[in-house]
C-alpha positions as CSV (number, residue, x, y, z in Angstrom):
1,M,76.4,30.3,90.8
2,T,77.9,32.6,93.4
3,A,78.9,36.2,92.9
4,Q,82.6,35.3,92.8
5,E,81.9,32.5,90.2
6,L,80.1,35.0,88.0
7,L,82.9,37.5,88.4
8,K,85.5,34.9,87.5
9,K,83.4,33.9,84.4
10,E,83.2,37.5,83.3
11,I,87.0,37.9,83.6
12,E,87.6,34.7,81.7
13,A,85.3,35.8,78.9
14,F,87.3,39.1,78.6
15,I,90.6,37.3,78.6
16,K,89.4,35.2,75.6
17,T,89.1,38.4,73.6
18,Q,92.7,39.3,74.2
19,N,95.8,38.4,72.2
20,G,98.4,37.4,74.7
21,S,98.9,35.6,78.0
22,I,97.0,36.9,81.0
23,A,97.0,35.5,84.6
24,V,94.8,36.8,87.4
25,S,94.5,36.3,91.1
26,F,91.8,37.9,93.2
27,Y,91.1,37.9,97.0
28,D,88.2,39.5,98.8
29,L,89.6,40.7,102.1
30,K,86.1,41.2,103.5
31,K,84.7,37.7,102.6
32,K,88.1,36.1,103.0
33,S,87.8,34.1,99.7
34,G,89.0,34.4,96.2
35,F,89.9,32.8,92.9
36,S,92.7,32.7,90.3
37,I,92.9,32.2,86.6
38,D,96.2,30.6,85.7
39,G,97.3,31.9,89.1
40,E,100.2,29.5,89.5
41,K,101.5,30.0,85.9
42,K,105.2,31.0,85.8
43,M,105.4,34.4,84.3
44,L,108.2,37.0,83.8
45,S,108.0,39.2,86.9
46,A,109.5,42.5,85.6
47,S,109.6,44.8,88.7
48,T,107.1,42.9,90.8
49,I,110.0,40.7,92.0
50,K,111.0,43.8,94.0
51,L,108.3,42.8,96.5
52,V,110.4,39.8,97.5
53,I,113.5,42.0,97.8
54,M,111.6,44.4,100.0
55,A,110.4,41.5,102.3
56,E,114.0,40.2,102.6
57,L,115.3,43.6,103.6
58,M,112.6,44.0,106.2
59,R,113.5,40.5,107.6
60,R,117.1,41.6,108.0
61,V,116.0,44.7,109.8
62,H,113.6,42.7,112.0
63,I,116.3,40.3,113.2
64,G,118.7,43.1,113.9
65,E,121.3,42.4,111.1
66,T,120.9,45.9,109.7
67,S,119.0,49.2,110.1
68,L,117.0,51.1,107.6
69,E,119.1,54.1,108.6
70,N,122.3,52.5,107.5
71,K,123.7,54.4,104.5
72,I,125.3,53.3,101.2
73,T,127.4,55.6,99.1
74,I,126.5,55.6,95.4
75,T,129.5,54.9,93.1
76,A,129.8,55.2,89.3
77,Q,130.0,51.4,89.1
78,M,126.5,51.2,90.4
79,K,124.9,53.1,87.5
80,T,121.9,51.2,86.1
81,G,119.6,52.1,83.2
82,G,115.9,51.9,82.8
83,D,113.4,53.3,85.4
84,G,114.7,55.5,88.2
85,I,116.4,58.8,89.1
86,L,119.6,57.6,90.8
87,K,121.2,57.1,87.3
88,E,120.8,60.9,86.8
89,L,122.8,61.8,89.9
90,E,126.5,62.2,90.3
91,P,128.3,59.5,92.3
92,G,129.0,60.3,95.9
93,H,125.5,60.6,97.3
94,S,124.8,58.5,100.4
95,L,121.3,57.1,100.8
96,T,119.8,55.2,103.7
97,L,118.4,51.7,103.1
98,K,114.9,53.1,103.6
99,E,115.5,55.7,100.9
100,L,116.7,53.0,98.5
101,L,113.8,50.8,99.4
102,T,111.3,53.6,98.8
103,L,112.9,54.5,95.5
104,M,112.8,50.8,94.4
105,I,109.1,50.5,95.1
106,I,107.5,53.9,94.4
107,I,109.3,54.7,91.1
108,S,110.8,51.2,90.5
109,D,114.3,52.6,90.5
110,N,116.6,50.0,89.0
111,E,119.8,51.3,90.4
112,A,118.4,51.3,93.9
113,T,117.2,47.8,93.3
114,N,120.6,46.5,92.2
115,I,122.2,48.2,95.2
116,L,119.8,46.3,97.5
117,I,120.4,43.0,95.6
118,D,124.1,43.4,96.1
119,F,123.6,44.3,99.8
120,L,121.2,41.4,100.5
121,G,122.6,38.7,98.2
122,M,120.6,37.0,95.4
123,E,120.7,33.7,97.3
124,S,119.2,35.2,100.4
125,I,116.4,36.9,98.4
126,N,115.5,33.6,96.8
127,Q,115.6,31.8,100.2
128,M,113.1,34.4,101.4
129,A,110.8,33.5,98.5
130,Q,111.0,29.9,99.7
131,T,110.4,30.9,103.3
132,M,107.2,32.7,102.2
133,H,106.1,29.6,100.4
134,L,106.0,31.3,97.0
135,K,105.5,29.0,94.1
136,Q,107.3,30.6,91.2
137,A,109.1,33.7,92.6
138,H,112.8,33.6,91.6
139,L,115.4,36.3,91.2
140,G,117.7,35.1,88.4
141,R,119.4,38.3,87.4
142,K,119.9,42.0,88.4
143,M,117.9,44.7,86.7
144,M,118.9,45.6,83.2
145,D,121.5,42.7,83.1
146,N,121.2,41.8,79.5
147,K,124.2,39.5,79.5
148,A,122.5,37.3,82.2
149,K,119.3,37.4,80.3
150,E,121.0,36.2,77.1
151,A,122.5,33.4,79.2
152,G,119.1,32.2,80.1
153,H,118.7,33.8,83.6
154,D,115.6,35.8,84.4
155,N,113.1,36.8,87.1
156,Y,109.9,35.0,87.5
157,I,106.7,35.1,89.7
158,C,103.1,34.0,89.5
159,A,99.9,35.9,90.2
160,E,99.2,33.9,93.4
161,D,102.7,34.7,94.7
162,I,102.0,38.4,94.5
163,R,98.5,38.0,96.0
164,N,100.0,36.1,98.9
165,I,102.7,38.7,99.6
166,L,100.1,41.5,99.5
167,K,97.7,39.5,101.7
168,S,100.4,38.9,104.3
169,I,101.3,42.6,104.3
170,Y,97.6,43.6,104.7
171,E,97.1,41.2,107.5
172,G,100.3,42.3,109.3
173,T,102.0,38.9,109.0
174,C,104.8,39.7,106.5
175,I,107.8,39.6,108.9
176,D,105.8,41.2,111.7
177,K,103.1,43.8,112.2
178,G,105.4,46.8,112.2
179,S,107.3,45.7,109.1
180,S,104.0,45.0,107.3
181,K,102.7,48.5,108.1
182,M,105.9,50.1,106.8
183,M,105.7,48.1,103.6
184,L,102.0,48.9,103.1
185,D,102.8,52.6,103.6
186,I,105.5,52.5,101.0
187,L,103.3,50.6,98.5
188,K,100.6,53.3,99.0
189,Q,103.1,55.9,97.6
190,Q,103.4,54.1,94.3
191,Q,103.8,56.7,91.5
192,Q,102.8,54.6,88.5
193,S,99.0,54.5,88.2
194,N,98.2,53.6,84.6
195,R,97.3,50.0,85.0
196,L,95.0,48.8,87.8
197,Q,93.8,52.4,88.3
198,L,93.4,53.2,84.6
199,Y,89.6,53.3,84.6
200,L,89.0,53.8,88.3
201,P,88.1,56.9,90.3
202,E,91.3,58.9,91.1
203,E,90.6,59.1,94.8
204,L,90.8,55.3,95.3
205,E,93.6,54.3,97.7
206,I,95.6,51.4,96.3
207,A,98.9,50.0,97.7
208,H,100.5,48.3,94.7
209,K,103.6,47.3,92.7
210,C,103.7,47.2,88.9
211,G,106.3,46.3,86.3
212,D,106.8,46.2,82.6
213,L,109.1,44.8,79.9
214,D,108.5,44.7,76.1
215,C,105.0,43.6,75.4
216,L,104.6,42.7,79.1
217,E,102.7,44.6,81.8
218,N,102.1,43.5,85.4
219,D,100.4,45.0,88.4
220,G,99.2,43.8,91.8
221,G,97.6,45.8,94.5
222,I,95.6,46.0,97.7
223,F,92.5,48.1,97.1
224,L,91.9,49.9,100.4
225,L,88.2,50.5,100.0
226,P,86.7,51.3,103.5
227,K,83.7,49.0,103.0
228,H,85.1,46.3,100.7
229,P,88.9,45.9,100.6
230,Y,90.3,43.4,98.1
231,I,93.5,42.3,96.3
232,L,93.8,42.0,92.6
233,V,96.8,40.9,90.6
234,V,97.0,40.9,86.8
235,L,100.0,39.7,84.9
236,T,100.2,39.9,81.1
237,N,102.8,38.7,78.6
238,E,103.2,38.5,74.8
239,M,100.7,41.3,74.3
240,P,100.6,43.1,70.9
241,T,101.8,46.3,72.6
242,N,102.4,47.5,76.1
243,K,99.4,49.8,75.7
244,D,97.3,46.6,75.1
245,G,98.7,45.1,78.3
246,R,97.9,48.2,80.4
247,E,94.4,48.4,79.0
248,A,93.8,44.8,79.7
249,I,94.8,45.2,83.3
250,G,92.7,48.3,83.6
251,K,89.6,46.6,82.1
252,I,89.9,43.6,84.4
253,S,90.3,45.9,87.3
254,W,87.2,47.8,86.2
255,I,85.2,44.6,86.0
256,V,86.2,43.7,89.6
257,Y,85.5,47.2,90.9
258,Q,82.1,47.3,89.3
259,A,81.2,43.9,90.8
260,L,82.2,44.8,94.3
261,C,81.2,48.5,94.4
């Protein structure tokens, strides 16, 4: 049995001890091989769908349809609840697309996200998911849109989708090399570190995007270890509590880190 097979077996054994649904996708960037556990399973994305929104914005910039320096003025009609700081500001502020993108990723600002969804168009974002050959990624509603959710519309992704987006960013092939570098730099600034990093040394550099809903916690990241970089994605759903979800992600991340380091 190979080291990766043993690692997969250890993670599977841990998952069996948990109450809830857990999907995992791992890729060793040094050995260029990996594995998944329910990696193609359709899961609620929470804020991890924002990776696809980011990619579509960078595509538009790359083909010259817009510029990251273009500004959008915030109006009262744009106000969105949940995560973020824009909801706390008075209308009238003008932010660049790059500023909105940064807020969407590093603090998961829902108002910034909805502004970008309106700017790009939901159909174009979903077309981008298809262009990237993602298997389950789909944007079905804006952030905090409870009416759409009640009507059966939601946002989905799978662990392998996130792994493949992150892998293309790391390899410089997500849109192009320059776009990939910018996306990687933004992901490195992620402010929420209580999932994949929960039990890891604080000094580890991880470029990642997380998300949460009730009893659901997701996180996917590129672990930029100098000697052994890797990608790990853990999606959880139907957990007893959000704390249980965060701890499950943290423990799986610790198992992987211990095996590789």
